[in-house]
N, C-alpha and C positions, 0 to 999 in steps of 0.2 A: 387272680394271677395266674396266667398260663405257663406251660412249660417252657416256651421260648424265651420269656423274660426271665425266668428263673435261671436258664442255662447260659443267657447272656450276661446275668448279674447274679452270681451265686450269693453274695451278700447284699440284700436289699438295704435302701437308705432308711434312716429312722421313721419317715412318716409312713412308707410301706409297710415296714415291720410292725409298726403301731397298729396299722390298719388290720393287718393279719391277726394279731393278737385279740383286737377287740371282736373280730368275727369269731375267732376260737372260743372266746369266753361266752359269747351269745348262744352259740350252738350247743355248748356243753350244758349251759343253764336251761335252754329250751328241751334238751334231751332229758335233764334230771327232772324237770317239772312235769314233762310227759309221763315219765315212768313211774313218778311219784302217785300219780291217779290211775295209772294202767290197769292195776288189778280191778278196779271198779268197771272197766271196760269188757273184761274178759268173763266167760262162763264160770270159770272156778280158777283158783290160784294157782294149781299145779300148770296148767296151760300157760299162765303168765310167766312162771319160773322158768319153764321150758324155753319160752321165746327170749327171756333174757339170756339164758345160757347158750342156746344155738344161735341167737343173734351175736353174741360175742365171738363164737367160734367163727361165724361168717365174717365179722369185722377183721378178725386176724387174717383170714383167707383174702379178703379184699384188699388188704395192705399190699400183698405180693401180686394179686391178680388184677384187681382194679386200678391201683395206683402205680405200681411198678411195671405191669404188662406181661406178667410171666404166669402161665397156666400151670399149676401144679396138681397132680393127682395123688399126692402123698401126705396130705395135711391130716388125715386120720391118725397118722403116727404121732403127731404133737398133742392132739386131743387125748389119745389113748395114754400116751406116756405121762402126760400130766395127771390123768384120773388114776392111774395105776401108782404112780409115786405118792400122791396124797393119800390114796386108799390104803397102801401097804404101810405107810408110815403111822397112819391113824389106827388102823385095825390090827396090825401085828407088832408095832412098836411103841403104841400109845403115846405117839408124839402129839403136842398140841397143835389144834388146827390152824394156829397163827404162825406156826413153823413148817407145817406140812404144805401149806399152799404156796409160800415162796419157794420152798424146795421143788415142788412139781414144776413151777415155772422155770426154775433154773434147768432141771433136768430135760425139759422140753427144748430149752435154749441149747443144751449141749448136743442133744441129738440132732437138731436142726443144723447145727454148725458142721457136725460130721457129714450130714446128707448134703448140706450145701456146698462143702468143699469139694464133694464128689460130683455134684450135678450142675454147679452154677455156671460152668463153661459152656454147657450145651444150650441150645436155643429152641424156641417153638415147640414142636410135638416130641422132639428129643428129649427136652427137659421135662415134659410132662410124663414121658414113659420112664425116664430115669427115677423121677421122684415116686412114681407108682411102685416100681421094682424094689427101691430102697425101703418104701413104706411097708411092702409085704415082707421084707426081710426083719423089720421091726416087729411086725405082727408074729411072725414065727418064732422069734427070739424070746419074746413076752410070753407066748403061749407055753414054750418050753420050761419057763421059770417056775420052780416048786411054789413059790409065794404067790403067783398069779392065780392060782386055782385052775388053770387049764382051760378046757371048753365050759366049765361051769361058772367061770369068772371069780372075781373076788367078792367075798361077802364079808359083813361086819364092820362095815365103815360107819360107825354110829357116833355121830356128833349131835347130841340131844340139845346141849345148851352152849352158848358161847357169851363170854364176858368181854364187852368193849368198853372200856373206861368204867363209867358208874352204870352202864345199862347191861341188863342181863335179858338175852334173848333166847326163847325156847323155840327150837328148830322143829319140834313136833307140831308147832303151830303154822299152818300154811301161810298166814299172812305175816308173821314175824320172819319166818324163812325167806319170803319174798324180799322183804326190805333188807335183810342180811346181804342176799345176792344183788340186790339194787345198789348197794354201796360200793361193791367191787366194780360193777358194771360202770357207774358214773366216774370212778376213778380210772378206770381203763379208758373211757371216752375223753376224759380230760387229757390224759396221756397222748391218745391218738391226735388230738388237736394240736397239741404241743409239737409232736412230731411232723404233722402236715404243714404247720405253719413255720417251720424251721428251714433253714437252707437245704437240710438233707431231704425234706418233703419236696422242694423244689427239684432237687437232683434225681428223685426217683420218677417224678413226673416227666421230666426232661428225658430220661431213659425210655420211658413208655412211648413218648411221642415220636422220637427220633434218636435211636441210640448211636448212630454214627456221628450225629451232630453233637450230642452230649460228650462223646469221647474226644470229638475235636475241640470242644471248649474246655477241655481239661479234666473232666470227671474221671475218677478211678471207677470204671464201670464194675468189674468184677467185685470189688471191695464193697461198693454200694449196694449191688444186688445181695451180696452175701449178708449184709447188715440187715437189709429188708427182710430177707429170708428169716433171719433169727428172730427179728421183732415181730414178724408174722407168727412165729412159733410161740413167742411169749404170751400173746394174746390167747392162742388156742389152748396152751397149757392151762392157763388160769381158768378158761372155760371147762376144761377136763376136770380139774380138781374141784371146781364148784358143783359140776355134774355127779361126782363121786359122793360128796357130800349130801347133795340133794336125793340121790337114789338109795345111798346107804350101801351101794354095791357098784361094782364095776363090770359090766357085761363084756366079753371078749369081743363082741361085735363092735365095741367102740373103736377098735383098731382095724376093722375091716375094710377094704377099699370102697365098699358101698357108701362109707361115711364120708370119704373123699368126694364121691360123686354127689352125695346130697348137699354138701357144702357149696359146690359149684352151682347147683341148682337154686340154693338160697340166694347167692350173690347175683346170678342172673335175674332172679324173679324181682329182687328189690331195686338193682341198678348198681352195676359195677362201677367203682371209681366214684362212689357218692357216700357221704359221711354216714347218713342214716339209713340208706337203702338196705343194708344186711338185716336190720331189725325187721324192715317191712317185708322183706322176703321170708325170713323166719316166722313172722306172724302169719302171712299167708298160707305157707306151706303147712305148718303145724295145726292152724285152724282148719284148713281143708281135710288135712289128714284126720283129724278129730271127729269132724262131722261125717266124712265119708266112710270111716271105719264103723260108725254106728249103723250105716245102711247095709254094707255089703263087706265081705271078708275080701273081696277083690278091690279094695279101695286104691291100689296102685294104679288101675286103670283109669279111674276118675282124676287122680293127682296128675297123671302123665297128660291126659287130654287137656286139663286146665293149664298145665304148664305149657304145652304147644300153643294154646291160644294166647297166653301172655307173651311168648316169644314172637309170634306173627304180629300182635297188635300193639306190644309195648316193647319195641325192640331195644331200648335202653333200660328196661326193667320199670316197674310201677312207679317208683320214687323217681328214678331217672327221668322218665318220660314226663312226670308232672313239673319237675324242675326245669326241663326244657321248654315245656308250654308257658310256664310263667315268665320265663326269660324272653320268650318271644313277645308275649303280651306286653311286657314293659317297653 
């Protein structure tokens, strides 16, 4: 369903809506099945866990960049706020993980709401620069907090065991930790499918394709953009909370603008505006980084050269280009 049809018909009829839900269910199931066996394909579980977490971070960024068409350089703020909120609540207030994670998501959404109200009326490179500036404000505010640990970061985020209904998971076991993260990622991808298959999903794609036409069709552009920005932050905040639990600490670099640049790279590598592309981009980047860092301390040169290659020969990202070829073959 393209953006033009959505903008012309904000409320699809029953048959179209049913088809959208079926597609959403299938891709969530396919994603869940793939990630269920994913650790078997990786050299070790920690890489698989990092791909899950940073893929989820890229999924959040992709919602605002790939689906809404707004380039943000401030998404490290939401990853970092989510990580620090969960970390501080667990390490310093002994709050249960199942309360700390929703609190982290809520705090990231609140920060996004404030940033969005300030930035959402700007467009293009101005929006990117405003989000970058606001993200750096968040960086320095968190840096100055006594609870954050300053340049040393936050330590002692120890979640060794979790209880989920009748199951006891030992997070010191890498395999059990992976499947703990896996549950949150599958839930997030199900929620993303519901968002994209809804009239709101059609609205943000209509804005991406032609903002003036979407406005003429009656969409509230500013409110839709703001909601997309906040929802994007929710996914990033969840990724940050999971990363804090995974590492047992929160480095201050989590909030740095370099992290915002990295998520742009992940999205472009995998394919912006695609459902599974962010995970492909995260897998490519992290696996290349893992291998290249074993060969040389200047691994950034290798990653940069490979990124240029993919941009030149896979202009829609690896996953996006593959989908495009399959579509033409059909």
